[in-house]
All heavy atoms as TSV, in Angstrom:
chain	resi	resn	atom	element	x	y	z
A	1	MET	N	N	0.114	-5.888	-21.914
A	1	MET	CA	C	0.100	-7.328	-21.754
A	1	MET	C	C	-0.994	-7.765	-20.774
A	1	MET	O	O	-1.311	-8.933	-20.737
A	1	MET	CB	C	1.451	-7.818	-21.260
A	1	MET	CG	C	2.628	-7.552	-22.175
A	1	MET	SD	S	2.885	-8.741	-23.471
A	1	MET	CE	C	3.097	-10.248	-22.610
A	2	ILE	N	N	-1.548	-6.839	-20.001
A	2	ILE	CA	C	-2.614	-7.206	-19.075
A	2	ILE	C	C	-3.957	-6.752	-19.645
A	2	ILE	O	O	-4.018	-5.788	-20.415
A	2	ILE	CB	C	-2.380	-6.608	-17.676
A	2	ILE	CG1	C	-2.274	-5.093	-17.733
A	2	ILE	CG2	C	-1.155	-7.200	-17.036
A	2	ILE	CD1	C	-2.131	-4.439	-16.374
A	3	PRO	N	N	-5.049	-7.445	-19.285
A	3	PRO	CA	C	-6.360	-7.081	-19.812
A	3	PRO	C	C	-6.761	-5.662	-19.398
A	3	PRO	O	O	-6.347	-5.154	-18.351
A	3	PRO	CB	C	-7.298	-8.105	-19.178
A	3	PRO	CG	C	-6.429	-9.238	-18.767
A	3	PRO	CD	C	-5.085	-8.661	-18.478
A	4	ASP	N	N	-7.565	-5.023	-20.242
A	4	ASP	CA	C	-7.990	-3.643	-19.984
A	4	ASP	C	C	-8.742	-3.506	-18.670
A	4	ASP	O	O	-8.549	-2.541	-17.935
A	4	ASP	CB	C	-8.871	-3.144	-21.121
A	4	ASP	CG	C	-8.088	-2.963	-22.410
A	4	ASP	OD1	O	-6.862	-2.779	-22.326
A	4	ASP	OD2	O	-8.721	-3.004	-23.479
A	5	PHE	N	N	-9.626	-4.460	-18.353
A	5	PHE	CA	C	-10.392	-4.386	-17.105
A	5	PHE	C	C	-9.470	-4.395	-15.897
A	5	PHE	O	O	-9.626	-3.586	-14.988
A	5	PHE	CB	C	-11.371	-5.566	-17.012
A	5	PHE	CG	C	-12.112	-5.616	-15.699
A	5	PHE	CD1	C	-13.202	-4.788	-15.484
A	5	PHE	CD2	C	-11.701	-6.461	-14.675
A	5	PHE	CE1	C	-13.875	-4.808	-14.277
A	5	PHE	CE2	C	-12.368	-6.492	-13.471
A	5	PHE	CZ	C	-13.465	-5.661	-13.273
A	6	TYR	N	N	-8.507	-5.284	-15.881
A	6	TYR	CA	C	-7.561	-5.376	-14.766
A	6	TYR	C	C	-6.741	-4.094	-14.642
A	6	TYR	O	O	-6.556	-3.558	-13.558
A	6	TYR	CB	C	-6.647	-6.582	-14.956
A	6	TYR	CG	C	-5.735	-6.837	-13.785
A	6	TYR	CD1	C	-6.189	-7.546	-12.688
A	6	TYR	CD2	C	-4.427	-6.364	-13.777
A	6	TYR	CE1	C	-5.361	-7.776	-11.598
A	6	TYR	CE2	C	-3.604	-6.585	-12.699
A	6	TYR	CZ	C	-4.067	-7.300	-11.617
A	6	TYR	OH	O	-3.253	-7.513	-10.547
A	7	ARG	N	N	-6.240	-3.575	-15.777
A	7	ARG	CA	C	-5.421	-2.369	-15.772
A	7	ARG	C	C	-6.212	-1.154	-15.310
A	7	ARG	O	O	-5.692	-0.312	-14.586
A	7	ARG	CB	C	-4.845	-2.130	-17.161
A	7	ARG	CG	C	-3.878	-0.953	-17.197
A	7	ARG	CD	C	-3.418	-0.616	-18.586
A	7	ARG	NE	N	-4.538	-0.105	-19.352
A	7	ARG	CZ	C	-4.882	-0.525	-20.560
A	7	ARG	NH1	N	-4.189	-1.458	-21.149
A	7	ARG	NH2	N	-5.916	-0.021	-21.186
A	8	ASP	N	N	-7.482	-1.044	-15.701
A	8	ASP	CA	C	-8.270	0.152	-15.409
A	8	ASP	C	C	-8.944	0.121	-14.043
A	8	ASP	O	O	-9.116	1.164	-13.420
A	8	ASP	CB	C	-9.332	0.358	-16.485
A	8	ASP	CG	C	-8.707	0.679	-17.834
A	8	ASP	OD1	O	-7.546	1.146	-17.862
A	8	ASP	OD2	O	-9.377	0.456	-18.865
A	9	TYR	N	N	-9.358	-1.058	-13.562
A	9	TYR	CA	C	-10.173	-1.110	-12.353
A	9	TYR	C	C	-9.530	-1.822	-11.164
A	9	TYR	O	O	-9.823	-1.501	-10.027
A	9	TYR	CB	C	-11.516	-1.776	-12.656
A	9	TYR	CG	C	-12.312	-0.994	-13.660
A	9	TYR	CD1	C	-12.465	-1.436	-14.963
A	9	TYR	CD2	C	-12.882	0.220	-13.307
A	9	TYR	CE1	C	-13.175	-0.702	-15.886
A	9	TYR	CE2	C	-13.603	0.958	-14.228
A	9	TYR	CZ	C	-13.757	0.495	-15.512
A	9	TYR	OH	O	-14.450	1.226	-16.411
A	10	VAL	N	N	-8.671	-2.787	-11.392
A	10	VAL	CA	C	-8.081	-3.552	-10.288
A	10	VAL	C	C	-6.710	-3.004	-9.903
A	10	VAL	O	O	-6.431	-2.770	-8.734
A	10	VAL	CB	C	-7.989	-5.055	-10.652
A	10	VAL	CG1	C	-7.319	-5.842	-9.540
A	10	VAL	CG2	C	-9.372	-5.607	-10.951
A	11	LEU	N	N	-5.858	-2.765	-10.872
A	11	LEU	CA	C	-4.481	-2.342	-10.613
A	11	LEU	C	C	-4.364	-1.041	-9.813
A	11	LEU	O	O	-3.515	-0.953	-8.935
A	11	LEU	CB	C	-3.714	-2.240	-11.931
A	11	LEU	CG	C	-2.203	-2.103	-11.837
A	11	LEU	CD1	C	-1.603	-3.298	-11.113
A	11	LEU	CD2	C	-1.603	-1.965	-13.216
A	12	PRO	N	N	-5.196	-0.018	-10.046
A	12	PRO	CA	C	-5.057	1.216	-9.251
A	12	PRO	C	C	-5.327	1.029	-7.759
A	12	PRO	O	O	-4.918	1.843	-6.952
A	12	PRO	CB	C	-6.089	2.161	-9.866
A	12	PRO	CG	C	-6.307	1.663	-11.239
A	12	PRO	CD	C	-6.117	0.177	-11.168
A	13	CYS	N	N	-6.009	-0.040	-7.371
A	13	CYS	CA	C	-6.366	-0.256	-5.964
A	13	CYS	C	C	-5.351	-1.105	-5.206
A	13	CYS	O	O	-5.456	-1.239	-3.995
A	13	CYS	CB	C	-7.728	-0.938	-5.876
A	13	CYS	SG	S	-9.030	-0.015	-6.688
A	14	LEU	N	N	-4.409	-1.713	-5.884
A	14	LEU	CA	C	-3.478	-2.635	-5.238
A	14	LEU	C	C	-2.289	-1.897	-4.626
A	14	LEU	O	O	-1.640	-1.091	-5.291
A	14	LEU	CB	C	-2.960	-3.654	-6.260
A	14	LEU	CG	C	-3.995	-4.591	-6.864
A	14	LEU	CD1	C	-3.338	-5.458	-7.920
A	14	LEU	CD2	C	-4.654	-5.436	-5.808
A	15	PRO	N	N	-1.980	-2.174	-3.349
A	15	PRO	CA	C	-0.796	-1.555	-2.740
A	15	PRO	C	C	0.507	-1.975	-3.417
A	15	PRO	O	O	1.493	-1.239	-3.380
A	15	PRO	CB	C	-0.824	-2.048	-1.297
A	15	PRO	CG	C	-2.222	-2.462	-1.049
A	15	PRO	CD	C	-2.762	-2.909	-2.373
A	16	MET	N	N	0.534	-3.122	-4.048
A	16	MET	CA	C	1.741	-3.591	-4.728
A	16	MET	C	C	2.149	-2.631	-5.849
A	16	MET	O	O	3.327	-2.469	-6.142
A	16	MET	CB	C	1.516	-4.997	-5.296
A	16	MET	CG	C	2.737	-5.601	-5.912
A	16	MET	SD	S	4.046	-5.871	-4.735
A	16	MET	CE	C	3.521	-7.396	-4.041
A	17	ARG	N	N	1.180	-1.946	-6.448
A	17	ARG	CA	C	1.474	-0.987	-7.511
A	17	ARG	C	C	2.364	0.138	-6.996
A	17	ARG	O	O	3.297	0.566	-7.661
A	17	ARG	CB	C	0.179	-0.401	-8.071
A	17	ARG	CG	C	0.417	0.646	-9.137
A	17	ARG	CD	C	-0.891	1.211	-9.622
A	17	ARG	NE	N	-1.513	2.043	-8.617
A	17	ARG	CZ	C	-1.465	3.379	-8.615
A	17	ARG	NH1	N	-0.828	4.010	-9.565
A	17	ARG	NH2	N	-2.063	4.065	-7.671
A	18	PHE	N	N	2.076	0.605	-5.762
A	18	PHE	CA	C	2.875	1.687	-5.185
A	18	PHE	C	C	4.308	1.221	-4.926
A	18	PHE	O	O	5.259	1.980	-5.112
A	18	PHE	CB	C	2.236	2.204	-3.902
A	18	PHE	CG	C	0.864	2.755	-4.116
A	18	PHE	CD1	C	-0.238	2.121	-3.586
A	18	PHE	CD2	C	0.680	3.907	-4.863
A	18	PHE	CE1	C	-1.500	2.622	-3.789
A	18	PHE	CE2	C	-0.581	4.422	-5.067
A	18	PHE	CZ	C	-1.681	3.780	-4.532
A	19	LEU	N	N	4.469	-0.021	-4.508
A	19	LEU	CA	C	5.800	-0.579	-4.285
A	19	LEU	C	C	6.575	-0.652	-5.592
A	19	LEU	O	O	7.732	-0.228	-5.670
A	19	LEU	CB	C	5.689	-1.973	-3.655
A	19	LEU	CG	C	6.984	-2.739	-3.478
A	19	LEU	CD1	C	7.856	-2.053	-2.436
A	19	LEU	CD2	C	6.700	-4.156	-3.080
A	20	ILE	N	N	5.936	-1.148	-6.629
A	20	ILE	CA	C	6.606	-1.296	-7.917
A	20	ILE	C	C	6.962	0.068	-8.510
A	20	ILE	O	O	8.076	0.278	-8.998
A	20	ILE	CB	C	5.714	-2.113	-8.879
A	20	ILE	CG1	C	5.603	-3.548	-8.367
A	20	ILE	CG2	C	6.269	-2.089	-10.295
A	20	ILE	CD1	C	4.561	-4.365	-9.067
A	21	GLU	N	N	6.023	1.008	-8.469
A	21	GLU	CA	C	6.292	2.340	-9.020
A	21	GLU	C	C	7.402	3.049	-8.231
A	21	GLU	O	O	8.249	3.721	-8.809
A	21	GLU	CB	C	5.017	3.187	-9.006
A	21	GLU	CG	C	3.946	2.704	-9.948
A	21	GLU	CD	C	4.302	2.899	-11.401
A	21	GLU	OE1	O	4.996	3.875	-11.716
A	21	GLU	OE2	O	3.878	2.065	-12.217
A	22	GLY	N	N	7.396	2.895	-6.909
A	22	GLY	CA	C	8.441	3.501	-6.088
A	22	GLY	C	C	9.810	2.928	-6.373
A	22	GLY	O	O	10.795	3.663	-6.489
A	23	LEU	N	N	9.892	1.611	-6.486
A	23	LEU	CA	C	11.172	0.972	-6.809
A	23	LEU	C	C	11.657	1.384	-8.191
A	23	LEU	O	O	12.846	1.608	-8.402
A	23	LEU	CB	C	11.042	-0.543	-6.740
A	23	LEU	CG	C	11.115	-1.151	-5.342
A	23	LEU	CD1	C	10.875	-2.643	-5.409
A	23	LEU	CD2	C	12.445	-0.861	-4.702
A	24	LYS	N	N	10.729	1.498	-9.136
A	24	LYS	CA	C	11.107	1.933	-10.484
A	24	LYS	C	C	11.693	3.348	-10.446
A	24	LYS	O	O	12.702	3.620	-11.102
A	24	LYS	CB	C	9.883	1.880	-11.396
A	24	LYS	CG	C	10.187	2.262	-12.829
A	24	LYS	CD	C	8.989	2.075	-13.718
A	24	LYS	CE	C	7.951	3.123	-13.359
A	24	LYS	NZ	N	6.801	3.144	-14.247
A	25	ASP	N	N	11.070	4.226	-9.667
A	25	ASP	CA	C	11.592	5.592	-9.562
A	25	ASP	C	C	12.971	5.624	-8.919
A	25	ASP	O	O	13.843	6.373	-9.345
A	25	ASP	CB	C	10.632	6.465	-8.745
A	25	ASP	CG	C	9.425	6.909	-9.532
A	25	ASP	OD1	O	9.411	6.691	-10.764
A	25	ASP	OD2	O	8.493	7.469	-8.919
A	26	ILE	N	N	13.173	4.814	-7.895
A	26	ILE	CA	C	14.467	4.796	-7.201
A	26	ILE	C	C	15.563	4.206	-8.089
A	26	ILE	O	O	16.647	4.775	-8.224
A	26	ILE	CB	C	14.366	4.005	-5.882
A	26	ILE	CG1	C	13.474	4.750	-4.891
A	26	ILE	CG2	C	15.736	3.773	-5.283
A	26	ILE	CD1	C	13.106	3.932	-3.673
A	27	LEU	N	N	15.283	3.057	-8.710
A	27	LEU	CA	C	16.316	2.351	-9.462
A	27	LEU	C	C	16.642	2.989	-10.807
A	27	LEU	O	O	17.815	3.072	-11.195
A	27	LEU	CB	C	15.894	0.900	-9.678
A	27	LEU	CG	C	15.796	0.040	-8.417
A	27	LEU	CD1	C	15.267	-1.334	-8.769
A	27	LEU	CD2	C	17.126	-0.057	-7.721
A	28	PHE	N	N	15.623	3.421	-11.533
A	28	PHE	CA	C	15.857	3.855	-12.905
A	28	PHE	C	C	15.870	5.367	-13.096
A	28	PHE	O	O	16.437	5.855	-14.057
A	28	PHE	CB	C	14.821	3.225	-13.836
A	28	PHE	CG	C	14.891	1.734	-13.853
A	28	PHE	CD1	C	13.848	0.977	-13.359
A	28	PHE	CD2	C	16.012	1.083	-14.336
A	28	PHE	CE1	C	13.914	-0.402	-13.372
A	28	PHE	CE2	C	16.087	-0.288	-14.349
A	28	PHE	CZ	C	15.039	-1.040	-13.861
A	29	PHE	N	N	15.229	6.106	-12.201
A	29	PHE	CA	C	15.142	7.542	-12.391
A	29	PHE	C	C	15.904	8.322	-11.332
A	29	PHE	O	O	15.866	9.549	-11.312
A	29	PHE	CB	C	13.682	7.992	-12.440
A	29	PHE	CG	C	12.921	7.354	-13.571
A	29	PHE	CD1	C	11.850	6.524	-13.312
A	29	PHE	CD2	C	13.289	7.579	-14.885
A	29	PHE	CE1	C	11.149	5.935	-14.337
A	29	PHE	CE2	C	12.595	6.995	-15.917
A	29	PHE	CZ	C	11.517	6.165	-15.656
A	30	GLY	N	N	16.592	7.638	-10.426
A	30	GLY	CA	C	17.468	8.269	-9.467
A	30	GLY	C	C	16.778	9.141	-8.432
A	30	GLY	O	O	17.386	10.054	-7.893
A	31	LYS	N	N	15.536	8.854	-8.127
A	31	LYS	CA	C	14.829	9.657	-7.124
A	31	LYS	C	C	15.188	9.176	-5.729
A	31	LYS	O	O	15.735	8.098	-5.537
A	31	LYS	CB	C	13.322	9.576	-7.345
A	31	LYS	CG	C	12.886	10.270	-8.611
A	31	LYS	CD	C	11.397	10.410	-8.662
A	31	LYS	CE	C	11.003	11.177	-9.910
A	31	LYS	NZ	N	9.574	11.312	-10.025
A	32	ASP	N	N	14.861	9.985	-4.742
A	32	ASP	CA	C	15.147	9.669	-3.345
A	32	ASP	C	C	14.254	8.526	-2.876
A	32	ASP	O	O	13.155	8.328	-3.387
A	32	ASP	CB	C	14.906	10.920	-2.488
A	32	ASP	CG	C	15.435	10.774	-1.079
A	32	ASP	OD1	O	16.325	9.940	-0.876
A	32	ASP	OD2	O	14.954	11.503	-0.205
A	33	TRP	N	N	14.678	7.782	-1.867
A	33	TRP	CA	C	13.895	6.652	-1.373
A	33	TRP	C	C	12.614	7.101	-0.682
A	33	TRP	O	O	11.642	6.357	-0.614
A	33	TRP	CB	C	14.715	5.765	-0.450
A	33	TRP	CG	C	15.065	6.422	0.856
A	33	TRP	CD1	C	16.140	7.208	1.106
A	33	TRP	CD2	C	14.313	6.366	2.067
A	33	TRP	NE1	N	16.114	7.637	2.399
A	33	TRP	CE2	C	14.994	7.142	3.022
A	33	TRP	CE3	C	13.136	5.743	2.441
A	33	TRP	CZ2	C	14.538	7.314	4.316
A	33	TRP	CZ3	C	12.670	5.906	3.724
A	33	TRP	CH2	C	13.377	6.686	4.653
A	34	MET	N	N	12.580	8.327	-0.156
A	34	MET	CA	C	11.366	8.826	0.481
A	34	MET	C	C	10.606	9.664	-0.549
A	34	MET	O	O	10.660	10.871	-0.559
A	34	MET	CB	C	11.724	9.671	1.719
A	34	MET	CG	C	10.539	10.055	2.552
A	34	MET	SD	S	9.733	8.586	3.143
A	34	MET	CE	C	8.304	9.316	3.890
A	35	ASN	N	N	9.897	8.961	-1.439
A	35	ASN	CA	C	9.144	9.628	-2.486
A	35	ASN	C	C	7.642	9.516	-2.218
A	35	ASN	O	O	7.227	9.057	-1.158
A	35	ASN	CB	C	9.515	9.063	-3.865
A	35	ASN	CG	C	9.375	7.564	-3.926
A	35	ASN	OD1	O	8.570	6.984	-3.223
A	35	ASN	ND2	N	10.176	6.936	-4.770
A	36	HIS	N	N	6.843	9.940	-3.168
A	36	HIS	CA	C	5.385	9.940	-3.007
A	36	HIS	C	C	4.854	8.536	-2.731
A	36	HIS	O	O	3.969	8.339	-1.908
A	36	HIS	CB	C	4.746	10.525	-4.271
A	36	HIS	CG	C	3.263	10.495	-4.283
A	36	HIS	ND1	N	2.506	11.284	-3.450
A	36	HIS	CD2	C	2.397	9.773	-5.009
A	36	HIS	CE1	C	1.234	11.039	-3.673
A	36	HIS	NE2	N	1.140	10.130	-4.626
A	37	TYR	N	N	5.386	7.545	-3.414
A	37	TYR	CA	C	4.906	6.177	-3.259
A	37	TYR	C	C	5.254	5.612	-1.888
A	37	TYR	O	O	4.483	4.847	-1.312
A	37	TYR	CB	C	5.473	5.299	-4.373
A	37	TYR	CG	C	5.024	5.748	-5.739
A	37	TYR	CD1	C	5.904	6.334	-6.630
A	37	TYR	CD2	C	3.700	5.611	-6.130
A	37	TYR	CE1	C	5.486	6.757	-7.874
A	37	TYR	CE2	C	3.269	6.037	-7.368
A	37	TYR	CZ	C	4.166	6.610	-8.238
A	37	TYR	OH	O	3.744	7.032	-9.465
A	38	THR	N	N	6.395	5.980	-1.351
A	38	THR	CA	C	6.770	5.543	-0.009
A	38	THR	C	C	5.808	6.126	1.024
A	38	THR	O	O	5.408	5.436	1.963
A	38	THR	CB	C	8.208	5.971	0.312
A	38	THR	OG1	O	9.079	5.497	-0.705
A	38	THR	CG2	C	8.660	5.422	1.649
A	39	SER	N	N	5.414	7.359	0.839
A	39	SER	CA	C	4.461	7.989	1.752
A	39	SER	C	C	3.126	7.257	1.732
A	39	SER	O	O	2.511	7.039	2.779
A	39	SER	CB	C	4.237	9.449	1.376
A	39	SER	OG	O	5.436	10.153	1.380
A	40	ILE	N	N	2.673	6.872	0.548
A	40	ILE	CA	C	1.412	6.131	0.434
A	40	ILE	C	C	1.525	4.783	1.136
A	40	ILE	O	O	0.620	4.380	1.876
A	40	ILE	CB	C	1.022	5.967	-1.037
A	40	ILE	CG1	C	0.665	7.323	-1.636
A	40	ILE	CG2	C	-0.137	4.995	-1.190
A	40	ILE	CD1	C	0.427	7.302	-3.126
A	41	LEU	N	N	2.631	4.063	0.911
A	41	LEU	CA	C	2.801	2.758	1.559
A	41	LEU	C	C	2.882	2.886	3.076
A	41	LEU	O	O	2.342	2.054	3.808
A	41	LEU	CB	C	4.053	2.060	1.022
A	41	LEU	CG	C	3.932	1.490	-0.383
A	41	LEU	CD1	C	5.283	0.994	-0.859
A	41	LEU	CD2	C	2.906	0.382	-0.417
A	42	LEU	N	N	3.559	3.923	3.582
A	42	LEU	CA	C	3.612	4.143	5.024
A	42	LEU	C	C	2.226	4.471	5.581
A	42	LEU	O	O	1.869	4.035	6.680
A	42	LEU	CB	C	4.603	5.259	5.354
A	42	LEU	CG	C	6.078	4.915	5.164
A	42	LEU	CD1	C	6.933	6.152	5.370
A	42	LEU	CD2	C	6.489	3.799	6.101
A	43	GLY	N	N	1.441	5.213	4.832
A	43	GLY	CA	C	0.072	5.515	5.248
A	43	GLY	C	C	-0.791	4.268	5.320
A	43	GLY	O	O	-1.545	4.069	6.277
A	44	ILE	N	N	-0.679	3.399	4.309
A	44	ILE	CA	C	-1.430	2.139	4.313
A	44	ILE	C	C	-1.007	1.283	5.498
A	44	ILE	O	O	-1.840	0.692	6.186
A	44	ILE	CB	C	-1.216	1.388	2.981
A	44	ILE	CG1	C	-1.900	2.144	1.841
A	44	ILE	CG2	C	-1.751	-0.040	3.061
A	44	ILE	CD1	C	-1.570	1.607	0.464
A	45	GLY	N	N	0.295	1.211	5.764
A	45	GLY	CA	C	0.790	0.432	6.908
A	45	GLY	C	C	0.335	1.011	8.235
A	45	GLY	O	O	-0.033	0.274	9.145
A	46	GLY	N	N	0.346	2.334	8.359
A	46	GLY	CA	C	-0.102	2.974	9.598
A	46	GLY	C	C	-1.576	2.730	9.868
A	46	GLY	O	O	-1.966	2.406	10.999
A	47	VAL	N	N	-2.397	2.863	8.841
A	47	VAL	CA	C	-3.839	2.606	9.005
A	47	VAL	C	C	-4.070	1.142	9.371
A	47	VAL	O	O	-4.907	0.827	10.228
A	47	VAL	CB	C	-4.602	2.995	7.729
A	47	VAL	CG1	C	-6.031	2.493	7.767
A	47	VAL	CG2	C	-4.575	4.502	7.527
A	48	SER	N	N	-3.322	0.235	8.761
A	48	SER	CA	C	-3.454	-1.191	9.080
A	48	SER	C	C	-3.089	-1.471	10.532
A	48	SER	O	O	-3.783	-2.243	11.217
A	48	SER	CB	C	-2.565	-2.024	8.169
A	48	SER	OG	O	-2.903	-1.823	6.834
A	49	LEU	N	N	-2.008	-0.862	11.018
A	49	LEU	CA	C	-1.619	-1.066	12.413
A	49	LEU	C	C	-2.663	-0.505	13.383
A	49	LEU	O	O	-2.954	-1.123	14.411
A	49	LEU	CB	C	-0.260	-0.437	12.680
A	49	LEU	CG	C	0.933	-1.171	12.075
A	49	LEU	CD1	C	2.209	-0.375	12.303
A	49	LEU	CD2	C	1.063	-2.554	12.656
A	50	ILE	N	N	-3.238	0.627	13.059
A	50	ILE	CA	C	-4.282	1.210	13.911
A	50	ILE	C	C	-5.503	0.311	13.936
A	50	ILE	O	O	-6.085	0.079	15.002
A	50	ILE	CB	C	-4.640	2.630	13.426
A	50	ILE	CG1	C	-3.481	3.576	13.704
A	50	ILE	CG2	C	-5.923	3.127	14.082
A	50	ILE	CD1	C	-3.637	4.947	13.080
A	51	ILE	N	N	-5.889	-0.233	12.793
A	51	ILE	CA	C	-7.046	-1.137	12.745
A	51	ILE	C	C	-6.769	-2.394	13.563
A	51	ILE	O	O	-7.640	-2.853	14.321
A	51	ILE	CB	C	-7.401	-1.480	11.287
A	51	ILE	CG1	C	-7.969	-0.242	10.592
A	51	ILE	CG2	C	-8.379	-2.638	11.218
A	51	ILE	CD1	C	-8.182	-0.403	9.100
A	52	LEU	N	N	-5.575	-2.975	13.450
A	52	LEU	CA	C	-5.232	-4.156	14.244
A	52	LEU	C	C	-5.217	-3.838	15.735
A	52	LEU	O	O	-5.684	-4.635	16.562
A	52	LEU	CB	C	-3.869	-4.708	13.824
A	52	LEU	CG	C	-3.831	-5.473	12.515
A	52	LEU	CD1	C	-2.393	-5.780	12.135
A	52	LEU	CD2	C	-4.638	-6.742	12.618
A	53	TRP	N	N	-4.693	-2.683	16.088
A	53	TRP	CA	C	-4.644	-2.275	17.494
A	53	TRP	C	C	-6.053	-2.111	18.045
A	53	TRP	O	O	-6.364	-2.582	19.137
A	53	TRP	CB	C	-3.847	-0.983	17.595
A	53	TRP	CG	C	-3.725	-0.428	18.967
A	53	TRP	CD1	C	-3.076	-0.982	20.027
A	53	TRP	CD2	C	-4.284	0.786	19.442
A	53	TRP	NE1	N	-3.184	-0.176	21.119
A	53	TRP	CE2	C	-3.922	0.928	20.786
A	53	TRP	CE3	C	-5.047	1.781	18.837
A	53	TRP	CZ2	C	-4.318	2.014	21.541
A	53	TRP	CZ3	C	-5.423	2.866	19.598
A	53	TRP	CH2	C	-5.063	2.967	20.935
A	54	MET	N	N	-6.929	-1.464	17.284
A	54	MET	CA	C	-8.317	-1.272	17.726
A	54	MET	C	C	-9.051	-2.616	17.821
A	54	MET	O	O	-9.875	-2.808	18.710
A	54	MET	CB	C	-9.056	-0.343	16.761
A	54	MET	CG	C	-8.559	1.081	16.774
A	54	MET	SD	S	-8.746	1.876	18.371
A	54	MET	CE	C	-10.501	2.026	18.439
A	55	LYS	N	N	-8.761	-3.543	16.908
A	55	LYS	CA	C	-9.396	-4.851	16.944
A	55	LYS	C	C	-9.028	-5.591	18.226
A	55	LYS	O	O	-9.871	-6.236	18.847
A	55	LYS	CB	C	-8.974	-5.663	15.737
A	55	LYS	CG	C	-9.575	-7.023	15.668
A	55	LYS	CD	C	-9.076	-7.778	14.455
A	55	LYS	CE	C	-9.577	-9.177	14.458
A	55	LYS	NZ	N	-8.688	-10.111	15.077
A	56	ASN	N	N	-7.769	-5.503	18.630
A	56	ASN	CA	C	-7.331	-6.187	19.849
A	56	ASN	C	C	-7.913	-5.537	21.104
A	56	ASN	O	O	-8.183	-6.214	22.089
A	56	ASN	CB	C	-5.812	-6.220	19.929
A	56	ASN	CG	C	-5.236	-7.212	18.954
A	56	ASN	OD1	O	-5.876	-8.182	18.591
A	56	ASN	ND2	N	-4.032	-6.947	18.496
A	57	ILE	N	N	-8.070	-4.224	21.090
A	57	ILE	CA	C	-8.637	-3.539	22.246
A	57	ILE	C	C	-10.123	-3.833	22.386
A	57	ILE	O	O	-10.618	-4.053	23.492
A	57	ILE	CB	C	-8.411	-2.013	22.127
A	57	ILE	CG1	C	-6.947	-1.702	22.381
A	57	ILE	CG2	C	-9.294	-1.244	23.098
A	57	ILE	CD1	C	-6.606	-0.243	22.223
A	58	LEU	N	N	-10.823	-3.881	21.285
A	58	LEU	CA	C	-12.277	-4.051	21.306
A	58	LEU	C	C	-12.700	-5.507	21.183
A	58	LEU	O	O	-13.816	-5.780	20.765
A	58	LEU	CB	C	-12.906	-3.225	20.186
A	58	LEU	CG	C	-12.636	-1.730	20.226
A	58	LEU	CD1	C	-13.181	-1.065	18.988
A	58	LEU	CD2	C	-13.211	-1.121	21.479
A	59	LYS	N	N	-11.831	-6.407	21.560
A	59	LYS	CA	C	-12.151	-7.836	21.475
A	59	LYS	C	C	-13.307	-8.177	22.404
A	59	LYS	O	O	-13.355	-7.737	23.551
A	59	LYS	CB	C	-10.929	-8.657	21.899
A	59	LYS	CG	C	-10.627	-9.814	20.992
A	59	LYS	CD	C	-9.514	-10.619	21.547
A	59	LYS	CE	C	-8.296	-10.466	20.649
A	59	LYS	NZ	N	-7.229	-11.335	21.069
A	60	LYS	N	N	-14.238	-8.957	21.905
A	60	LYS	CA	C	-15.371	-9.375	22.739
A	60	LYS	C	C	-14.926	-10.502	23.664
A	60	LYS	O	O	-14.152	-11.371	23.262
A	60	LYS	CB	C	-16.514	-9.843	21.853
A	60	LYS	CG	C	-17.121	-8.742	21.034
A	60	LYS	CD	C	-18.268	-9.263	20.199
A	60	LYS	CE	C	-18.843	-8.136	19.374
A	60	LYS	NZ	N	-19.905	-8.591	18.507
A	61	PRO	N	N	-15.415	-10.501	24.902
A	61	PRO	CA	C	-15.032	-11.600	25.810
A	61	PRO	C	C	-15.608	-12.940	25.338
A	61	PRO	O	O	-16.691	-12.995	24.768
A	61	PRO	CB	C	-15.648	-11.183	27.146
A	61	PRO	CG	C	-16.676	-10.171	26.813
A	61	PRO	CD	C	-16.284	-9.543	25.521
A	62	ALA	N	N	-14.857	-14.001	25.576
A	62	ALA	CA	C	-15.301	-15.341	25.183
A	62	ALA	C	C	-16.443	-15.801	26.065
A	62	ALA	O	O	-16.478	-15.517	27.266
A	62	ALA	CB	C	-14.135	-16.317	25.260
A	63	LYS	N	N	-17.377	-16.517	25.490
A	63	LYS	CA	C	-18.538	-17.024	26.251
A	63	LYS	C	C	-18.253	-18.345	26.863
A	63	LYS	O	O	-17.555	-19.152	26.435
A	63	LYS	CB	C	-19.749	-17.122	25.346
A	63	LYS	CG	C	-20.277	-15.773	24.943
A	63	LYS	CD	C	-21.532	-15.960	24.158
A	63	LYS	CE	C	-22.101	-14.605	23.781
A	63	LYS	NZ	N	-23.336	-14.707	23.092
């Protein structure tokens, strides 16, 4: 139902895909909540927090 370009080039890069695939595995296939997709989402969140922390530390003084 989605265009080929979006499915092939945009969708693999979206973090929302990992959330949807993880929920699908938990709800319909009975897998544990700490699966491969959860690890990826935690990694994305950890990198984001580190980047925000570094941004606040390296703030330039106001002129």
